[in-house]
C-alpha positions in Angstrom: -6.8 -6.1 41.1 -9.7 -8.5 41.8 -8.5 -11.4 43.8 -11.6 -13.3 45.1 -13.7 -13.4 42.0 -15.8 -16.6 42.0 -15.8 -18.8 38.9 -18.4 -17.9 36.2 -20.6 -20.9 35.5 -21.8 -22.2 32.1 -24.4 -20.0 30.5 -24.5 -17.6 33.5 -25.5 -14.1 32.7 -22.9 -11.5 33.6 -25.2 -9.7 36.0 -25.6 -12.9 38.1 -21.8 -13.3 38.2 -21.3 -9.8 39.6 -24.2 -10.3 42.0 -22.5 -13.4 43.5 -19.2 -11.5 43.8 -21.0 -8.8 45.6 -22.2 -11.4 48.1 -18.7 -12.9 48.4 -17.2 -9.6 49.2 -19.0 -9.4 52.5 -19.1 -6.0 54.2 -17.4 -4.0 51.5 -19.4 -0.8 50.7 -21.3 -0.9 47.4 -19.7 2.3 46.2 -16.2 1.0 46.8 -17.0 -2.3 45.2 -18.4 -0.7 42.0 -15.4 1.6 41.9 -13.1 -1.4 42.0 -15.0 -3.3 39.3 -16.1 -0.6 36.9 -14.3 2.5 37.9 -17.7 4.1 38.8 -19.1 4.7 42.2 -22.7 4.9 41.1 -24.2 2.8 38.3 -27.6 1.3 37.5 -27.1 -2.4 36.9 -28.6 -3.8 33.7 -29.7 -7.4 33.5 -29.2 -7.6 29.8 -26.3 -5.2 28.9 -23.1 -5.1 30.9 -20.8 -2.0 30.9 -17.1 -1.0 31.2 -15.9 -4.5 30.3 -12.5 -3.2 29.2 -11.8 -1.8 32.6 -13.3 -4.8 34.4 -11.2 -7.3 32.5 -8.0 -5.4 33.3 -8.6 -5.9 37.0 -8.6 -9.7 36.7 -5.6 -11.8 37.3 -3.8 -13.0 34.2 -4.7 -16.6 35.1 -8.4 -15.8 34.5 -7.9 -15.3 30.8 -11.3 -13.6 30.4 -11.6 -11.0 27.7 -14.5 -8.6 26.9 -15.2 -10.6 23.7 -15.5 -13.8 25.7 -17.9 -12.3 28.2 -20.1 -10.7 25.5 -20.3 -14.0 23.4 -20.9 -16.4 26.3 -22.5 -14.4 29.2 -24.7 -11.6 27.8 -27.7 -11.3 25.5 -25.8 -9.1 23.1 -25.2 -11.9 20.5 -28.9 -12.5 20.5 -29.4 -9.1 18.9 -26.8 -9.5 16.2 -28.9 -10.9 13.4 -31.7 -8.4 13.9 -30.0 -5.0 14.0 -28.0 -3.2 11.4 -24.2 -3.3 11.6 -23.8 0.2 12.9 -26.2 -0.3 15.7 -24.6 -3.6 16.7 -21.1 -2.0 16.8 -22.5 0.8 18.9 -23.8 -1.7 21.5 -20.5 -3.5 21.5 -18.6 -0.2 22.2 -21.2 0.6 24.8 -20.6 -2.5 26.9 -16.8 -2.4 26.5 -15.9 1.3 26.9 -16.2 3.3 30.1 -18.0 6.4 28.9 -19.5 5.5 25.5 -23.2 6.1 25.2 -25.0 2.9 24.4 -27.4 2.9 21.5 -30.6 3.3 23.5 -32.8 2.6 20.5 -31.5 -1.0 20.2 -32.0 -1.5 24.0 -35.6 -0.3 23.7 -36.2 -2.8 20.9 -35.0 -5.6 23.2 -37.1 -4.5 26.1 -40.1 -2.9 24.2 -43.4 -2.8 26.0 -44.9 -6.3 26.5 -42.0 -8.4 25.1 -39.9 -7.4 28.0 -39.4 -8.1 31.7 -38.5 -5.8 34.5 -35.0 -5.6 35.9 -36.5 -6.8 39.2 -38.1 -9.9 37.8 -35.7 -12.9 37.3 -36.8 -16.1 35.5 -35.7 -19.4 37.0 -36.1 -23.0 36.1 -36.8 -25.0 39.3 -34.9 -28.1 38.1 -31.9 -26.1 36.9 -31.9 -24.2 40.2 -31.8 -27.6 42.1 -29.2 -29.0 39.9 -27.0 -25.9 40.3 -27.4 -26.1 44.0 -26.3 -29.7 44.1 -23.4 -29.3 41.7 -22.0 -25.8 42.7 -23.6 -25.3 46.1 -25.2 -22.1 44.8 -27.7 -21.1 42.1 -27.3 -18.6 39.3 -29.3 -16.9 36.6 -29.1 -18.7 33.2 -28.6 -16.4 30.2 -31.2 -18.0 27.9 -33.8 -18.1 30.6 -33.7 -14.3 30.9 -34.5 -13.6 27.2 -37.7 -11.5 27.0 -40.4 -13.7 25.5 -38.8 -17.0 26.5 -41.2 -18.7 28.8 -39.8 -22.2 29.2 -36.6 -24.1 30.0 -36.0 -26.1 26.8 -33.8 -28.6 28.6 -36.4 -29.7 31.2 -39.5 -28.7 29.2 -41.1 -26.8 32.1 -42.3 -23.3 32.5 -39.9 -20.7 34.0 -40.8 -19.2 37.3 -40.7 -15.4 37.7 -39.0 -14.4 40.9 -40.3 -11.0 42.1 -37.7 -9.1 44.0 -39.1 -6.9 46.9 -39.6 -3.3 46.0 -37.4 -2.2 48.9 -34.3 -3.5 47.0 -32.5 -0.6 45.5 -32.1 -0.6 41.7 -28.4 0.3 42.1 -27.6 -3.0 43.7 -26.7 -6.3 42.0 -29.2 -8.8 43.5 -28.0 -12.3 44.2 -30.8 -14.9 44.0 -29.1 -17.0 46.7 -30.1 -14.4 49.2 -33.8 -15.6 48.9 -35.3 -18.9 50.1 -37.5 -19.7 47.1 -40.5 -22.0 47.7 -41.1 -23.5 44.4 -44.1 -25.5 45.7 -46.4 -22.5 45.6 -45.8 -22.3 41.8 -48.0 -24.4 39.6 -45.7 -26.0 37.1 -47.8 -28.9 36.0 -49.6 -26.9 33.3 -49.3 -28.4 29.8 -46.9 -26.3 27.8 -48.0 -25.2 24.4 -45.9 -26.5 21.5 -45.7 -22.9 20.3 -43.6 -21.9 23.4 -41.4 -25.0 22.8 -40.8 -24.0 19.2 -40.0 -20.4 20.1 -37.5 -21.6 22.8 -36.0 -24.0 20.3 -35.4 -21.2 17.8 -33.8 -19.0 20.5 -31.5 -21.9 21.4 -30.5 -22.3 17.8 -29.5 -18.6 17.5 -26.8 -19.3 20.0 -25.8 -22.7 18.7 -25.2 -21.4 15.2 -23.4 -18.4 16.6 -25.5 -16.4 14.2 -22.9 -16.9 11.4 -25.6 -17.5 8.8 -28.0 -14.9 10.2 -27.7 -11.2 9.4 -30.2 -8.4 8.5 -29.4 -8.6 4.7 -29.7 -12.3 4.6 -33.0 -12.3 6.5 -34.4 -9.7 4.1 -33.4 -11.6 1.0 -34.7 -15.0 2.2 -38.0 -13.4 3.5 -38.6 -11.7 0.2 -38.1 -14.9 -1.8 -40.3 -17.0 0.5 -43.0 -14.3 0.4 -42.9 -14.5 -3.4 -42.9 -18.3 -3.2 -45.9 -18.4 -0.9 -47.9 -15.9 -3.0 -47.8 -13.0 -0.5 -45.6 -10.9 -2.8 -45.3 -10.5 -6.5 -41.8 -10.1 -7.8 -40.4 -6.8 -6.6 -43.9 -5.5 -6.1 -46.2 -5.0 -3.2 -47.0 -7.5 -0.4 -50.6 -8.5 0.2 -50.5 -7.3 3.8 -54.1 -8.2 4.6 -53.6 -11.9 3.6 -50.2 -12.1 5.2 -51.2 -10.7 8.5 -54.4 -12.7 8.6 -52.5 -16.0 7.9 -49.9 -15.1 10.5 -52.6 -14.6 13.2 -54.3 -17.8 12.2 -51.0 -19.7 12.4 -50.2 -18.7 16.0 -53.6 -17.7 17.4 -54.6 -14.4 18.9 -54.1 -15.4 22.6 -50.6 -16.6 22.1 -49.5 -13.4 20.2 -51.2 -11.1 22.7 -49.5 -12.8 25.7 -46.1 -12.2 24.0 -47.1 -8.7 23.0 -46.5 -9.6 19.4 -50.0 -9.2 18.0 -49.8 -7.4 14.6 -52.5 -4.7 14.6 -53.4 -4.6 10.9 -55.4 -1.4 11.5 -52.4 0.8 12.1 -49.4 2.0 10.1 -47.2 0.9 12.9 -48.0 -2.8 12.5 -44.7 -4.5 13.0 -45.3 -7.0 10.1 -45.8 -4.1 7.7 -42.6 -2.5 9.0 -40.7 -5.8 8.7 -41.8 -6.3 5.0 -41.7 -2.6 3.9 -38.7 -1.3 5.8 -36.5 -4.4 6.3 -33.5 -2.4 7.5 -35.4 -1.2 10.5 -34.6 -2.9 13.9 -37.5 -5.2 14.9 -37.8 -7.1 18.2 -35.9 -10.4 17.9 -38.9 -12.4 19.2 -41.1 -11.0 16.5 -38.5 -11.8 13.8 -38.3 -15.4 15.1 -42.0 -15.8 15.0 -42.1 -14.5 11.4 -39.3 -16.8 10.4 -41.0 -19.9 11.8 -44.3 -18.8 10.1 -42.5 -18.6 6.7 -39.9 -21.3 6.9 -40.9 -23.6 9.8 -38.0 -22.7 12.1 -34.6 -21.2 12.3 -32.9 -24.5 11.3 -34.9 -24.6 8.0 -34.2 -20.9 7.5 -30.4 -21.5 7.8 -30.5 -24.3 5.2 -32.9 -22.5 2.9 -31.4 -22.0 -0.6 -32.8 -18.6 -1.4 -30.5 -18.1 -4.4 -31.7 -21.4 -5.9 -35.4 -20.5 -5.4 -34.8 -17.0 -6.7 -33.3 -18.4 -9.8 -36.2 -20.7 -10.3 -38.7 -17.8 -10.0 -36.7 -15.7 -12.5 -36.5 -18.6 -14.9 -40.2 -19.2 -14.7 -40.9 -15.5 -15.2 -38.6 -15.4 -18.2 -40.0 -18.5 -19.8 -43.6 -17.4 -19.3 -42.9 -14.2 -21.3 -40.8 -15.9 -24.1 -43.2 -18.8 -24.6 -46.4 -16.7 -24.4 -48.5 -17.0 -27.6 -51.9 -15.8 -26.4 -53.6 -12.5 -26.1 -51.2 -9.9 -24.6 -53.9 -8.5 -22.2 -53.8 -11.8 -20.3 -50.0 -12.0 -19.9 -50.0 -9.9 -16.7 -52.6 -12.2 -15.1 -50.4 -15.1 -15.9 -47.3 -13.4 -14.4 -49.4 -12.4 -11.4 -47.9 -8.9 -11.2 -48.7 -5.3 -12.2 -47.5 -3.7 -15.4 -44.9 -1.7 -13.5 -43.5 -4.7 -11.7 -43.3 -6.7 -15.0 -41.4 -3.8 -16.6 -38.9 -3.7 -13.7 -38.3 -7.4 -13.6 -37.9 -7.5 -17.4 -35.3 -4.8 -17.3 -33.4 -6.7 -14.6 -33.6 -9.9 -16.7 -32.8 -8.2 -20.0 -36.0 -9.2 -21.7 -37.8 -5.8 -21.8 -38.2 -5.8 -25.6 -39.7 -9.3 -25.5 -42.2 -8.2 -22.8 -43.3 -5.1 -24.7 -43.7 -7.2 -27.9 -45.8 -9.8 -26.1 -48.0 -7.1 -24.7 -48.4 -5.6 -28.2 -46.9 -2.3 -27.1 -45.1 -0.3 -29.8 -41.9 1.5 -28.7 -40.9 3.3 -31.9 -40.7 7.1 -32.1 -44.1 7.5 -33.7 -45.7 5.4 -30.9 -43.9 7.4 -28.2 -45.2 10.7 -29.7 -48.7 9.3 -29.7 -48.3 8.3 -26.0 -47.1 11.8 -25.2 -50.1 13.3 -26.9 -52.4 11.0 -25.0 -50.9 12.1 -21.7 -51.2 15.8 -22.6 -54.8 15.3 -23.7 -55.6 13.6 -20.4 -54.0 16.4 -18.4 -55.9 19.0 -20.4 -59.2 17.2 -19.6 -58.3 16.7 -15.9 -56.9 20.0 -14.6 -56.3 18.6 -11.1 -54.7 15.3 -12.2 -51.4 14.5 -10.6 -48.6 12.2 -11.7 -50.1 9.2 -9.8 -53.4 9.8 -11.6 -51.7 9.6 -15.0 -49.8 6.5 -13.9 -53.0 4.7 -12.8 -55.2 5.7 -15.8 -52.6 5.6 -18.6 -50.4 2.8 -17.5 -49.1 1.8 -20.9 -48.4 5.4 -22.1 -46.9 6.6 -18.8 -44.5 3.7 -18.2 -43.3 3.5 -21.8 -42.6 7.3 -21.9 -41.0 7.0 -18.5 -38.6 4.4 -19.8 -37.9 6.0 -23.2 -38.0 9.7 -22.4 -38.0 10.2 -18.6 -36.7 13.8 -18.8 -39.8 14.9 -20.9 -42.1 13.4 -18.3 -40.2 14.9 -15.3 -40.1 18.4 -16.9 -43.9 18.1 -17.7 -44.9 17.6 -14.1 -42.4 20.1 -12.7 -44.1 22.8 -14.8 -47.5 21.5 -13.9 -46.7 21.4 -10.1 -45.7 25.1 -10.2 -49.0 26.0 -11.9 -51.1 24.1 -9.4 -49.4 25.8 -6.4 -50.5 29.3 -7.5 -51.7 31.1 -4.4 -54.8 32.6 -6.1 -56.0 29.1 -6.9 -55.5 27.9 -3.3 -57.5 30.9 -1.9 -60.3 30.2 -4.4 -60.5 26.6 -3.3 -60.5 27.6 0.4 -63.5 29.9 -0.2 -65.4 27.0 -1.7 -65.3 25.1 1.6 -68.3 25.3 3.9 -66.3 25.5 7.2 -69.4 25.5 9.4 -70.6 22.3 7.9 -67.2 20.7 8.1 -66.9 21.8 11.8 -70.2 20.0 12.6 -69.2 16.9 10.7 -65.7 16.7 12.3 -67.2 17.0 15.8 -69.4 14.0 15.1 -66.6 11.9 13.6 -64.2 12.8 16.5 -66.7 11.7 19.1 -67.4 8.4 17.3 -63.6 7.8 16.8 -62.8 8.5 20.5 -65.5 6.0 21.6 -64.2 3.3 19.2 -60.7 3.8 20.5 -61.9 3.4 24.1 -63.3 0.0 23.2 -60.2 -1.3 21.5 -58.5 -4.4 23.0 -55.7 -4.0 24.0 -56.3 -0.4 25.1 -54.6 2.5 23.3 -54.3 6.0 24.4 -56.7 8.5 22.8 -54.5 11.1 21.2 -55.0 13.7 18.5 -52.7 11.7 16.2 -54.7 8.5 16.6 -58.0 10.2 16.2 -56.8 12.0 13.0 -55.8 8.6 11.6 -59.3 7.2 12.4 -61.2 10.0 10.8 -58.6 10.4 8.0 -58.1 14.1 8.6 -54.5 15.1 9.2 -55.4 18.8 9.9 -56.3 17.7 13.5 -52.6 17.3 14.2 -52.0 21.0 13.2 -53.1 23.6 15.8 -53.2 26.3 13.1 -55.3 24.1 10.9 -58.0 24.1 13.6 -58.5 27.8 13.6 -61.3 27.4 11.0 -62.9 24.6 13.2 -63.4 26.1 16.7 -66.0 23.5 17.8 -63.9 20.7 16.5 -60.9 21.9 18.5 -63.0 22.0 21.7 -64.4 18.5 21.1 -60.9 17.2 20.2 -59.2 18.6 23.3 -62.0 17.2 25.5 -61.7 13.8 23.9 -58.0 13.1 24.1 -56.5 11.4 27.2 -53.7 12.6 29.4 -50.9 10.2 30.2 -52.3 9.9 33.8 -55.8 9.1 32.7 -54.5 6.5 30.2 -52.4 4.8 32.9 -55.4 4.6 35.2 -57.5 3.1 32.4 -54.7 0.6 31.6 -54.5 -0.4 35.2 -58.2 -1.2 35.3 -57.9 -3.2 32.1 -54.8 -5.2 33.2 -56.4 -5.9 36.6 -59.4 -7.5 34.9 -57.1 -9.5 32.6 -55.0 -10.9 35.5 -58.0 -11.8 37.5 -59.6 -13.7 34.6 -56.3 -15.4 33.7 -54.9 -16.2 37.2 -57.4 -15.3 39.8 -54.9 -13.2 41.7 -53.0 -10.0 41.0 -49.4 -9.3 41.9 -48.4 -5.6 42.1 -45.1 -6.4 40.3 -46.8 -8.2 37.4 -49.4 -5.5 37.1 -46.7 -2.9 37.1 -44.9 -4.6 34.2 -48.1 -5.1 32.2 -49.1 -1.5 32.5 -45.6 -0.4 31.4 -44.2 1.5 34.3 -40.5 1.9 33.7 -39.6 4.0 36.8 -41.2 5.2 40.0 -44.9 4.3 40.1 -45.5 5.2 43.8 -48.2 7.8 42.8 -50.3 5.0 41.2 -49.7 2.3 43.8 -52.7 3.3 46.0 -54.9 3.5 43.0 -53.7 0.0 41.8 -54.5 -1.5 45.2 -57.9 0.2 45.2 -58.8 -1.2 41.8 -57.6 -4.7 42.7 -59.8 -4.8 45.9 -62.9 -3.5 44.0 -62.5 -6.0 41.2 -61.9 -8.9 43.6 -65.0 -7.8 45.6 -67.2 -7.5 42.5 -66.0 -10.9 41.4 -67.1 -12.5 44.7 
């Protein structure tokens, strides 16, 4: 039974509460204390996610009336995740913080702490004014929950920048660290810098997440509202594709490159892993909450407007407009798709959903009787006969009308046709004949040149990315580079490729040099702890510490 537990303060993060209790307990051994609180002698404290809350709450006196649900909702960052992860992942996190030996969903934790939109366990964020007020009111300070959210840079209440408190490296990571142990001199921190409205807006949206208790926010609702607003703003056409280039370009212009890069939220449009592409193409995938909030403000103007946005009403207006355009159309059928601003395939899908397929086909002057369908089939067969290597996608692109009408009226015939054709095209003799037609020596020389050019381009990218076989293959558009067996025919290419790729150690050292230059240009000084976080060290980095110090001294000397 825990009998000297101090009171938990408003908006105090659970980690801070236990850290103060650790101080209150005096000379009790850490192992004994952890065993008493969590039934575990050795644990690695987590600033963001508590653990073994069921056991912990059972040790409290009945008068405390504190339950695991109360702690989760009021003193952890777990509710902050709720709108942005699917239900199964969220339930997994809840079980992970409540039960003793339940493995937490590490994927969700990584999304909360991923790369730049993160902060180290040994970096606490503090508002100087909140710190002073807490000292005056409670005679001790504590860590505020919302201040610790990765990506939140200001105290919304006082409209000042949060101070990052670096904990000395000699503090063990198995210890709960009480900020009251340190005499913090806030005078050495420059807090008179004007705060960008973008940071205030982001902090406001974070605050609203907790105020609304996320009742109106969930992954499905976010997807539906985002889709409707993308359509309304012209980035998406019906159920069709999103104009990614325009969307990403407008998003970057809205926030500015510097702001997005400081948060680690810059959408790199040149890669398949661009988070905006993932958010719009795979809406059920977990995306960092800060990135989702930035996207919501870009589309809606803030979380408050997102909450009150009537997506069903706007969706109905879009459907009514689509339907009326088709029904009232009395011009040339060829121009109808331009008026609808969608592809033939998208128009077909929307018309089926709205029950006006026959009207659409009639306005497009497309016949759907049996004689017409037979004609379309003959056109498809003739095209395939003239183009031996044509695939299903080629037919869809070149014979749109014929393909989609037959697909709707006699899908089985179309499926059977391409099943037979696929078997024919995979004949081994044909494959060997095509291989013999390749001039492998010429390809070997061409790929060597392309790899060297791609590797040099990657080394110049900002922010830096590791030179890997996968990334080079994407740059040169040749997937065979990722397959060791595929390189057997390209011996020089294999040699150049393996000489071009970076080991993890080399990339870390290049990243250190890059981040040192950035910190010097931004702040004029370099803290080892801040450099460590920017480079992305998650564990022991002692083997790089001497190199970090050497690079810092050289860059400062060159600067002088």
